[in-house]
C-alpha positions in Angstrom: -0.4 28.9 -9.6 -1.9 29.7 -12.9 -1.2 32.9 -15.6 -4.0 31.6 -17.3 -8.0 31.3 -17.1 -7.8 27.4 -17.7 -8.6 24.0 -16.1 -5.1 21.8 -16.8 -6.1 18.6 -17.6 -3.3 15.3 -16.9 -4.0 13.5 -19.4 -3.1 10.2 -17.7 -3.7 7.0 -15.1 -0.6 7.1 -13.9 -0.7 7.5 -10.0 3.2 7.9 -10.2 2.6 11.0 -12.8 -0.3 13.0 -10.7 2.3 12.8 -7.0 5.1 14.2 -9.1 2.9 16.7 -11.2 1.6 17.4 -7.6 4.8 18.5 -6.3 5.0 21.8 -8.9 2.0 22.5 -7.2 -1.0 21.9 -9.2 -4.0 21.4 -8.4 -5.7 18.7 -12.3 -7.8 16.8 -13.2 -6.7 13.6 -14.4 -8.7 11.5 -18.1 -6.6 8.9 -20.4 -6.9 8.3 -23.7 -7.9 5.4 -25.0 -5.8 5.4 -27.7 -3.9 1.4 -29.8 -0.4 1.3 -28.5 0.7 -0.9 -31.0 4.3 0.4 -32.3 4.0 1.0 -36.3 5.7 -2.1 -38.6 9.6 -0.3 -38.2 8.8 2.4 -35.4 12.2 3.0 -33.6 11.4 3.4 -30.2 11.8 7.0 -29.8 9.7 7.8 -32.1 7.2 5.8 -30.7 7.5 7.2 -27.9 7.1 10.8 -29.0 3.7 9.6 -31.4 2.5 8.2 -28.2 2.4 11.2 -26.4 0.2 12.5 -28.8 -2.1 10.6 -30.2 -2.8 11.3 -26.0 -2.5 15.4 -26.6 -4.6 14.9 -29.5 -7.6 11.5 -28.4 -8.6 13.9 -24.9 -10.6 16.9 -26.2 -10.1 19.9 -23.8 -12.1 22.8 -24.0 -10.5 26.7 -24.7 -10.1 26.8 -21.0 -8.1 23.1 -20.3 -4.6 23.1 -20.6 -3.7 19.1 -21.2 -0.4 18.0 -20.0 0.4 14.1 -21.8 2.6 11.6 -21.3 4.2 8.5 -22.4 7.4 6.8 -21.1 9.5 3.7 -22.5 12.0 0.9 -21.5 15.1 1.4 -24.4 17.6 -2.4 -23.7 20.0 -2.2 -27.1 17.4 -0.3 -29.8 14.5 -1.9 -28.8 11.7 -0.2 -26.4 10.9 -2.3 -23.1 7.3 -1.7 -22.3 4.5 -3.1 -19.2 4.8 -6.9 -19.6 1.9 -9.3 -21.0 2.9 -11.9 -18.3 5.7 -12.9 -15.3 8.3 -15.4 -17.9 8.2 -11.9 -20.1 8.7 -10.0 -17.0 11.0 -12.3 -16.1 12.6 -11.7 -19.6 12.9 -8.3 -19.8 15.5 -7.6 -16.6 17.3 -10.6 -17.4 17.5 -7.8 -20.2 18.6 -4.9 -18.0 20.8 -7.2 -14.8 23.7 -6.3 -15.1 23.9 -3.6 -17.9 23.1 -0.3 -18.8 19.5 1.2 -20.9 17.9 4.2 -21.5 14.4 4.9 -20.1 12.7 8.3 -22.2 10.2 10.0 -22.0 8.5 12.0 -24.9 5.9 15.0 -22.6 3.1 17.5 -24.2 1.3 20.8 -22.7 -1.0 21.6 -24.9 -3.5 25.1 -24.3 -5.0 26.1 -27.5 -3.6 25.6 -30.0 0.0 25.9 -28.3 1.6 23.2 -27.8 5.3 22.6 -26.2 6.9 18.7 -26.3 9.7 17.9 -24.7 11.7 14.8 -25.1 13.8 13.3 -21.8 16.8 11.0 -21.5 18.5 8.9 -18.8 20.8 6.5 -18.3 20.1 4.0 -15.8 22.6 1.2 -15.2 21.3 -1.4 -13.1 23.6 -4.2 -11.3 23.6 -7.8 -12.2 20.8 -10.1 -10.5 21.0 -13.7 -9.1 18.0 -15.8 -10.4 16.5 -15.9 -6.2 16.4 -12.4 -6.6 14.8 -11.6 -9.9 12.3 -14.7 -8.6 11.4 -12.7 -5.7 11.1 -9.5 -7.0 8.4 -11.5 -9.7 6.4 -12.5 -6.8 5.2 -8.9 -5.5 3.0 -6.6 -7.0 6.2 -3.7 -9.0 6.4 -5.4 -12.2 3.4 -5.5 -13.9 1.9 -1.8 -14.9 5.4 -0.7 -15.4 8.1 -0.2 -18.0 11.3 -2.3 -18.3 9.7 -4.1 -15.5 10.7 -2.3 -13.0 9.8 1.8 -10.9 12.8 3.1 -9.8 11.1 4.0 -6.2 9.2 0.9 -5.2 11.8 -2.3 -4.6 14.1 -2.7 -7.7 15.4 0.7 -6.5 17.7 -1.0 -5.0 19.3 -2.7 -7.6 20.4 0.5 -9.6 24.0 0.4 -9.7 24.3 4.6 -10.9 21.5 7.0 -12.8 22.7 9.8 -15.1 20.1 12.4 -15.6 16.2 12.8 -15.0 15.2 10.9 -11.6 11.5 12.0 -12.5 12.1 11.2 -15.9 11.9 7.1 -14.9 9.5 7.1 -12.6 7.6 8.9 -15.6 7.7 12.2 -15.4 10.2 15.2 -15.8 9.3 17.5 -13.5 12.0 20.5 -14.6 11.0 19.7 -18.4 7.2 20.3 -17.5 7.9 22.8 -15.2 9.7 24.6 -17.7 6.5 23.8 -20.4 3.7 25.2 -18.3 6.1 28.6 -17.4 6.3 28.9 -21.6 2.4 28.8 -21.4 1.9 31.1 -18.6 1.9 28.9 -15.7 3.1 29.2 -12.7 4.6 26.6 -10.3 5.2 26.1 -7.1 7.0 23.8 -4.4 4.3 20.9 -2.8 5.3 18.4 -0.4 2.3 16.1 -2.2 
C-alpha cells in the first residue's frame, strides 16, 4: 500500500472525504481538528480555504510515523464564500443565489509527512438549473442541505439540479482524488483502487 512506514491520518470528520480517500485503496484513521473557522477581516475565499487546510494540518499533532491529509472546501458565488448554512433561511438564500447560475467549488488539500508538505488547490465550475420555489422548498424539507458548503451535495438529490460541471467531480464532493493521489505519490505512498 505504501512505500513509507507511515500511518495515514485523514484530518476530517467528513464521511464524504473518507469515502473518496478509501477509493484510493488506502487504510487510514480519522482525526478531526477543532480550529477557529472564522474568516479574517477582508480575507478572500481562496485565501480562506487554503488557510483552513493549512491550519487543520498544523492543529493535528502527528508523530513521525503519521502522514496527515487535511482539506477544506468552499463554494464561491459572485466572489463570496458560501459555507454550511446556519438555518433554513440561510440555506434558501444560498440556493437561490446558485439557481440558474455558475459558481465555483474550491478545495484546498494538504498532505504532510514529517517535514515534507504538499498542497494543492483545485477549482471546479458548476452550473445550476433554475429552481422553482416548490422544488427549492421540497429540497429544504430534507436532510441534505445542512452540513454542506453551499447547502447542496452533488452526490445527493441536488445532483439533479446541476446542468454542467467543468473540472474535477470529486472536488465538488470534498476531496479531489487525482490531485490527492499525485501528492501522496510524491510523498512515497502507493495508491490503488477500491470499490469502497
